[in-house]
SEBA-56133 format. One record per residue: x, y, z of N, C-alpha, C, O in turn; residue in one letter; chain. Coordinates in Angstrom, 3 decimals, padded with zeros to 6 digits, m for minus. Atoms other than C-alpha are relative to their C-alpha. Example, Ala and Ser with C-alpha at 12.3 -4.5 7.8 and 13.67 -1.06 7.14 Angstrom:
2
(node (000.890 m001.190 000.000) (012.300 m004.500 007.800) (000.900 001.200 000.000) (001.936 001.181 000.665) 'A' 'A')
(node (m000.820 m001.190 m000.060) (013.670 m001.060 007.140) (m000.770 001.090 000.730) (m000.261 002.198 000.899) 'S' 'A')
This chain:
85
(node (000.438 m001.082 m000.846) (096.921 m042.863 103.364) (001.022 001.242 m000.187) (002.213 000.987 m000.367) 'M' 'A')
(node (m000.888 m001.110 000.032) (098.430 m039.321 103.180) (000.562 000.191 001.351) (m000.015 m000.235 002.352) 'A' 'A')
(node (m000.551 m000.449 m001.129) (100.626 m038.063 105.697) (000.561 001.472 m000.001) (000.700 002.033 m001.087) 'Q' 'A')
(node (m000.648 m001.359 m000.120) (102.127 m034.654 106.852) (000.906 000.058 001.081) (000.738 m000.562 002.131) 'V' 'A')
(node (m001.081 m000.059 m000.841) (105.269 m033.645 108.481) (m000.236 001.422 000.766) (m000.364 002.505 000.193) 'L' 'A')
(node (000.469 m001.297 m000.825) (104.535 m031.126 111.356) (001.172 000.955 000.162) (002.317 000.609 000.456) 'V' 'A')
(node (m001.036 m001.114 m000.071) (106.322 m027.809 111.363) (m000.186 000.753 001.320) (m001.226 000.644 001.971) 'I' 'A')
(node (m000.062 m000.647 m001.179) (107.272 m025.610 114.260) (m001.363 000.850 000.233) (m001.764 001.583 m000.670) 'E' 'A')
(node (001.205 m000.752 m000.156) (103.954 m024.125 115.949) (m001.345 m000.467 m000.605) (m002.351 000.238 m000.529) 'G' 'A')
(node (001.149 000.423 000.502) (101.472 m026.200 114.253) (m000.878 m000.976 000.929) (m000.397 m001.881 001.610) 'Q' 'A')
(node (000.824 000.760 m000.779) (098.438 m027.617 115.881) (m000.891 m000.933 m000.829) (m000.821 m000.826 m002.053) 'S' 'A')
(node (000.724 001.023 000.771) (096.078 m030.385 114.763) (m001.068 000.857 m000.688) (m001.482 000.462 m001.777) 'I' 'A')
(node (001.086 m000.815 000.742) (093.477 m027.678 113.812) (000.772 000.627 m001.257) (000.307 000.544 m002.394) 'L' 'A')
(node (m000.750 m000.489 001.219) (096.131 m025.972 111.608) (000.101 m000.993 m001.105) (m000.225 m000.676 m002.249) 'D' 'A')
(node (m000.157 000.935 000.905) (096.813 m029.050 109.884) (m001.423 m000.545 m000.596) (m001.500 m000.857 m001.785) 'I' 'A')
(node (001.275 000.461 000.451) (093.156 m030.142 109.589) (m000.572 001.017 m001.011) (m001.252 000.643 m001.966) 'A' 'A')
(node (000.571 m001.092 000.945) (092.288 m026.812 107.853) (000.864 m000.030 m001.382) (000.355 m000.130 m002.499) 'I' 'A')
(node (m000.954 000.008 001.177) (095.401 m026.754 105.542) (000.074 m001.346 m000.948) (000.245 m001.295 m002.166) 'A' 'A')
(node (m000.281 001.276 000.707) (095.621 m030.411 104.537) (m001.265 m000.774 m000.215) (m001.236 m001.714 m001.008) 'K' 'A')
(node (001.187 000.789 000.182) (091.997 m031.653 104.807) (m001.205 001.050 m000.411) (m002.225 000.605 m000.937) 'C' 'A')
(node (000.891 m000.879 000.423) (090.049 m028.358 104.224) (m001.149 000.240 000.919) (m002.182 000.796 000.543) 'G' 'A')
(node (001.101 m000.200 m001.003) (088.013 m028.377 107.439) (000.467 m000.255 001.413) (001.154 m001.242 001.675) 'S' 'A')
(node (m000.384 000.170 m001.455) (088.522 m027.976 111.164) (m000.513 m001.168 000.553) (000.110 m001.726 001.457) 'A' 'A')
(node (000.541 001.208 m000.583) (086.240 m030.873 111.811) (000.919 m001.115 m000.238) (000.793 m002.075 000.523) 'E' 'A')
(node (m000.951 001.173 000.343) (088.963 m033.219 110.369) (000.896 m000.153 001.106) (001.390 m001.268 001.271) 'A' 'A')
(node (m000.671 000.105 m001.193) (090.840 m032.496 113.497) (m000.215 m001.178 000.858) (000.715 m001.849 001.305) 'A' 'A')
(node (000.456 001.283 m000.700) (088.880 m035.202 115.282) (000.544 m001.165 m000.656) (001.197 m001.975 000.002) 'F' 'A')
(node (m000.341 001.167 000.821) (089.561 m037.695 112.580) (001.540 m000.219 000.093) (001.995 m001.343 000.306) 'E' 'A')
(node (m001.359 000.061 m000.052) (093.318 m036.790 112.549) (000.468 m000.559 001.543) (001.334 m001.420 001.693) 'I' 'A')
(node (m000.297 000.522 m001.300) (093.413 m037.276 116.406) (m000.172 m001.415 000.159) (000.659 m002.099 000.756) 'A' 'A')
(node (000.270 001.413 m000.148) (091.774 m040.636 116.128) (001.006 m000.843 m000.780) (001.537 m001.793 m000.204) 'L' 'A')
(node (m000.967 000.617 000.818) (094.028 m041.832 113.334) (001.358 m000.243 000.541) (002.019 m001.259 000.326) 'L' 'A')
(node (m001.319 m000.020 m000.530) (097.101 m040.952 115.187) (000.046 m000.391 001.547) (001.141 m000.455 002.105) 'N' 'A')
(node (000.231 000.344 m001.229) (095.790 m041.938 118.629) (000.645 001.074 000.890) (001.436 000.766 001.782) 'E' 'A')
(node (m000.364 m001.042 m000.952) (096.429 m038.509 120.199) (m001.233 000.902 000.374) (m002.348 000.736 m000.119) 'I' 'A')
(node (001.169 m001.026 m000.391) (094.301 m035.723 121.776) (m000.029 001.171 m000.979) (001.004 001.572 m001.515) 'S' 'A')
(node (m000.095 m001.119 001.001) (093.073 m032.847 119.553) (000.752 001.226 000.586) (000.999 002.190 m000.139) 'I' 'A')
(node (m000.724 m000.990 m000.651) (094.889 m030.659 122.004) (001.462 m000.195 000.396) (002.113 000.559 001.119) 'T' 'A')
(node (m001.473 000.419 m000.098) (098.250 m032.430 121.899) (000.843 000.991 m000.570) (000.570 001.571 m001.621) 'E' 'A')
(node (m000.931 m001.000 000.496) (101.192 m030.207 121.609) (000.903 m001.003 m000.949) (001.427 m002.043 m000.550) 'K' 'A')
(node (m000.650 000.771 001.022) (102.816 m031.439 118.270) (001.418 000.349 m000.039) (001.808 001.450 000.349) 'L' 'A')
(node (m001.372 m000.075 m000.058) (106.442 m031.972 117.803) (000.390 000.291 m001.381) (000.044 m000.487 m002.271) 'I' 'A')
(node (m000.573 m000.096 001.312) (108.210 m030.359 114.801) (000.765 m001.193 m000.574) (001.636 m001.659 000.161) 'P' 'A')
(node (m000.469 001.070 000.532) (109.255 m033.208 112.470) (m000.758 m001.271 000.142) (m000.418 m002.284 m000.469) 'G' 'A')
(node (000.844 001.135 m000.155) (106.490 m035.566 113.674) (m000.852 m000.285 m001.287) (m001.247 000.598 m002.048) 'Q' 'A')
(node (000.805 000.447 001.314) (104.634 m037.447 110.946) (m001.495 m000.351 000.525) (m001.666 m001.073 001.507) 'T' 'A')
(node (001.321 000.318 m000.398) (100.853 m037.599 111.202) (m000.727 m000.641 m001.218) (m000.463 m000.236 m002.350) 'L' 'A')
(node (000.793 000.514 001.076) (098.434 m039.732 109.110) (m001.304 000.975 m000.121) (m001.863 001.505 000.839) 'E' 'A')
(node (001.063 m000.883 000.311) (095.730 m037.756 107.437) (m001.242 m000.816 m000.784) (m001.188 m001.674 m001.665) 'L' 'A')
(node (001.285 000.708 000.733) (092.126 m038.691 106.567) (m000.290 000.673 m001.372) (000.503 001.542 m001.736) 'P' 'A')
(node (000.356 m000.404 001.382) (090.518 m037.899 103.085) (m000.259 001.518 000.150) (m000.674 001.978 001.214) 'A' 'A')
(node (000.123 m001.355 000.133) (090.382 m034.266 102.036) (m001.643 000.248 000.111) (m002.402 m000.460 m000.551) 'V' 'A')
(node (001.397 m000.252 m000.042) (086.900 m032.843 102.959) (m000.387 001.104 m000.920) (m001.447 000.953 m001.528) 'V' 'A')
(node (000.300 m001.056 000.818) (086.926 m029.557 101.014) (001.298 000.305 m000.831) (002.227 000.966 m000.366) 'K' 'A')
(node (m001.107 m000.020 001.074) (089.325 m029.691 098.019) (000.419 001.417 m000.248) (001.603 001.742 m000.334) 'K' 'A')
(node (m000.358 m001.382 000.611) (089.049 m026.017 097.041) (000.734 000.705 001.287) (001.617 001.514 001.003) 'D' 'A')
(node (m000.816 m000.500 m001.020) (090.347 m025.020 100.604) (001.373 m000.573 000.163) (002.290 000.118 000.607) 'V' 'A')
(node (m001.414 000.582 000.006) (093.287 m027.389 100.419) (000.748 000.599 m001.215) (001.923 000.953 m001.123) 'V' 'A')
(node (m000.673 m000.512 001.176) (094.014 m026.181 096.925) (000.417 001.427 000.208) (001.485 001.810 m000.267) 'E' 'A')
(node (m000.342 m001.385 m000.327) (093.994 m022.555 098.143) (001.310 000.080 000.873) (002.247 000.817 000.565) 'Y' 'A')
(node (m001.113 000.030 m001.030) (096.415 m023.242 101.056) (001.254 m000.303 m000.981) (002.215 000.464 m001.052) 'Y' 'A')
(node (m001.151 000.398 000.882) (098.711 m025.143 098.442) (000.456 001.053 m000.947) (001.644 001.349 m001.076) 'Q' 'A')
(node (m000.464 m000.921 001.216) (098.654 m022.608 095.617) (000.583 001.336 000.725) (001.433 001.995 000.126) 'S' 'A')
(node (m000.699 m001.151 m000.684) (099.524 m019.756 098.194) (001.129 m000.305 000.788) (001.823 000.609 001.233) 'K' 'A')
(node (m001.194 000.373 m000.773) (102.136 m021.758 100.003) (m000.263 000.272 001.533) (000.648 000.641 002.274) 'G' 'A')
(node (000.458 m000.456 m001.419) (100.242 m021.213 103.351) (000.064 m001.388 000.837) (m000.571 m002.403 000.550) 'I' 'A')
(node (m000.151 001.123 m001.019) (101.265 m023.583 106.198) (m000.166 000.558 001.375) (000.806 000.869 002.063) 'N' 'A')
(node (000.203 m000.609 m001.167) (099.503 m022.276 109.187) (000.621 m000.544 001.257) (000.622 m001.755 001.475) 'P' 'A')
(node (m000.646 000.616 m001.327) (101.279 m022.597 112.571) (m000.478 001.070 000.988) (000.118 002.138 001.128) 'A' 'A')
(node (000.581 m001.085 m000.995) (099.115 m020.778 115.234) (000.255 m000.179 001.413) (m000.029 000.658 002.270) 'T' 'A')
(node (m000.360 000.416 m001.403) (100.338 m022.620 118.288) (001.169 000.586 000.431) (002.163 m000.125 000.579) 'N' 'A')
(node (m001.122 m000.766 m000.307) (102.679 m019.866 119.293) (m000.362 000.712 001.443) (m001.506 001.004 001.793) 'I' 'A')
(node (000.162 m000.755 m001.232) (103.329 m018.183 122.719) (m000.299 001.401 m000.290) (m000.091 001.840 m001.421) 'T' 'A')
(node (000.193 m001.467 m000.062) (102.350 m014.552 123.457) (001.288 000.613 m000.313) (001.380 001.526 m001.133) 'S' 'A')
(node (m001.374 m000.672 000.332) (106.090 m013.788 123.501) (000.469 m000.199 m001.370) (001.182 000.665 m001.879) 'D' 'A')
(node (m000.285 000.355 001.300) (106.516 m015.398 120.179) (m000.801 001.024 m001.033) (m000.296 001.558 m002.020) 'E' 'A')
(node (000.811 m000.809 000.770) (103.550 m013.421 118.832) (000.479 001.419 000.126) (000.623 002.078 m000.904) 'F' 'A')
(node (m000.444 m001.381 m000.116) (104.733 m010.093 120.255) (001.376 000.406 m000.680) (001.621 001.545 m001.076) 'N' 'A')
(node (m001.116 m000.277 000.701) (108.089 m010.487 118.792) (m000.116 m000.014 m001.497) (000.686 000.591 m002.207) 'S' 'A')
(node (000.322 m000.024 001.468) (106.698 m011.136 115.380) (m000.657 001.193 m000.344) (m000.389 001.632 m001.462) 'T' 'A')
(node (000.606 m001.228 000.415) (104.571 m008.029 115.371) (000.790 001.238 000.540) (000.453 002.385 000.246) 'I' 'A')
(node (m000.797 m001.273 m000.445) (107.273 m005.818 117.195) (m000.657 000.546 001.247) (m000.246 001.629 001.663) 'G' 'A')
(node (000.733 m000.402 m001.166) (104.902 m005.495 120.260) (000.780 m000.259 001.229) (001.751 m001.015 001.193) 'G' 'A')
(node (m000.768 000.319 m001.324) (106.085 m005.503 123.865) (m000.920 m000.698 001.052) (m000.613 m000.722 002.243) 'D' 'A')
(node (000.826 000.754 m000.939) (103.238 m007.503 125.384) (m001.476 000.601 000.135) (m002.291 000.072 000.891) 'G' 'A')
């Protein structure tokens, strides 16, 4: 079974989309790893992955080097875009 190493700011949904090709895979990832779909993931944590649902989506993310990490705070977001809140 495939595994993924969590990076800073990733959620189960980020991983489900990038590594399995579908947001629905988040439920299966949660079940496989005995965690909640809303669990805050720890950078460096290893998660078991289910089978790829949509190969074309996974290939797109891989070819572009995209590793989504959308679980950020509003302060982190604002500092990234240069805003003040």
